[in-house]
C-alpha positions in Angstrom: -10.3 -16.4 -1.2 -12.6 -15.4 1.6 -10.1 -12.9 2.9 -10.0 -11.2 -0.5 -13.8 -11.1 -0.6 -13.9 -9.6 2.9 -11.6 -6.8 2.0 -13.3 -6.2 -1.4 -16.6 -5.8 0.5 -15.2 -2.6 2.0 -13.2 -1.4 -1.0 -16.0 0.7 -2.4 -15.2 3.9 -0.4 -11.5 3.5 -1.5 -12.5 3.3 -5.2 -15.0 6.1 -4.9 -12.1 8.5 -3.9 -8.7 7.0 -4.5 -7.0 10.5 -4.2 -8.4 11.3 -0.8 -7.9 7.8 0.6 -4.4 7.6 -0.9 -3.5 11.0 0.6 -4.7 9.7 4.0 -2.7 6.6 3.7 0.6 8.2 2.7 0.2 11.1 5.1 -0.3 8.8 8.0 2.6 6.6 6.8 4.9 9.6 6.7 3.7 10.9 10.1 3.9 7.5 11.9 7.1 6.4 10.2 9.0 9.6 9.1 11.9 7.6 7.8 9.6 6.3 5.0 9.3 9.7 3.5 12.9 9.7 2.4 12.1 6.6 0.2 10.1 9.0 -2.0 12.6 11.5 -3.5 10.0 13.9 -4.7 8.5 14.0 -1.2 11.7 14.1 0.8 11.8 17.9 1.1 8.2 18.4 2.2 7.9 19.5 5.8 5.8 17.3 8.1 3.4 20.2 8.5 2.8 20.4 4.8 2.2 16.7 4.1 -1.5 16.5 4.7 -3.4 17.9 1.7 -0.3 17.9 -0.6 -1.7 17.2 -4.1 1.4 15.2 -5.3 1.3 12.9 -2.2 -2.5 12.3 -2.7 -1.9 11.6 -6.4 0.8 9.1 -5.6 -1.4 7.6 -2.9 -4.2 7.1 -5.5 -1.7 5.2 -7.7 -0.7 2.9 -4.8 -4.4 2.2 -4.0 -5.4 1.6 -7.6 -2.6 -1.0 -7.9 -3.6 -2.5 -4.7 -7.2 -2.7 -6.0 -5.9 -4.7 -9.0 -4.1 -7.0 -6.7 -7.1 -7.5 -4.5 -9.4 -8.2 -7.4 -6.9 -10.8 -8.7 -7.7 -12.8 -5.5 -4.3 -14.4 -5.3 -3.7 -14.9 -9.0 -1.6 -11.7 -9.1 1.8 -12.9 -10.5 1.5 -10.8 -13.7 0.5 -7.7 -11.8 3.1 -8.1 -9.0 6.2 -9.0 -11.0 6.6 -5.6 -12.7 5.8 -3.9 -9.4 8.4 -6.0 -7.6 10.9 -5.2 -10.3 10.5 -1.5 -10.2 10.5 -1.3 -6.4 13.5 -3.6 -6.1 15.7 -2.3 -8.9 14.7 1.3 -9.4 13.2 2.6 -6.2 15.1 0.2 -3.8 12.2 -0.1 -1.3 12.9 -2.5 1.6 10.2 -5.2 2.1 9.5 -3.9 5.6 8.1 -0.7 4.2 5.2 -2.7 2.6 4.5 -4.1 6.1 4.4 -0.6 7.5 2.0 0.7 4.8 -0.1 -2.3 5.3 -0.7 -1.5 8.9 -1.5 2.1 8.0 -4.0 0.9 5.4 -5.7 -1.3 8.0 -6.2 1.8 10.3 -7.4 4.1 7.5 -9.8 1.5 6.1 -11.2 0.9 9.6 -11.7 4.6 10.1 -12.9 5.6 6.6 -14.3 2.5 5.0 -15.9 0.6 7.9 -13.5 -2.3 7.8 -14.5 -4.3 11.0 -12.2 -6.5 13.1 -12.7 -9.5 10.8 -12.0 -7.4 7.7 -8.9 -6.0 9.4 -7.6 -9.6 9.9 -8.6 -10.4 6.3 -6.6 -7.4 5.1 -3.6 -8.3 7.1 -3.8 -11.9 5.7 -4.2 -10.6 2.1 -1.3 -8.1 2.5 0.8 -11.0 4.0 0.3 -13.1 0.9 1.1 -10.1 -1.4 4.2 -9.1 0.6 5.5 -12.7 0.7 5.1 -13.0 -3.1 6.7 -9.6 -3.5 9.6 -10.8 -1.3 10.0 -13.9 -3.4 10.3 -11.7 -6.5 12.8 -9.5 -4.7 15.0 -12.6 -4.0 14.8 -13.7 -7.6 16.1 -10.2 -8.5 18.9 -10.5 -6.0 17.5 -7.6 -3.9 17.6 -8.3 -0.2 15.2 -5.4 0.7 
């Protein structure tokens, strides 16, 4: 519970501008891990030079961060939120679990730089994301998806 609280303490700047923060997270993900861009069919054809500031990427990033905010605020009691997310990402989008680990590390960096997430908060965010990803992976296994 303390880890969730530590992350939520720095969540204000994210909530204040989901679109900008989401754009930063996805832009960085695509630049640091270009292979991840192919997992988003509507972004696959966007040139690396055109990723930053792309409105569609920022809008999707906002969606990702809003859902993460719901998961954080649930403080571990997130089964009802996570199950449909796992279902869509396993059966429809076919997103391998490792990609959630990649975006988690990008999120740690962006929150450190833009939301003042200190070293303790970064550890807390990694812990929280570890819990969420483990639960996501358990849902994947129930669905028979070995992402």
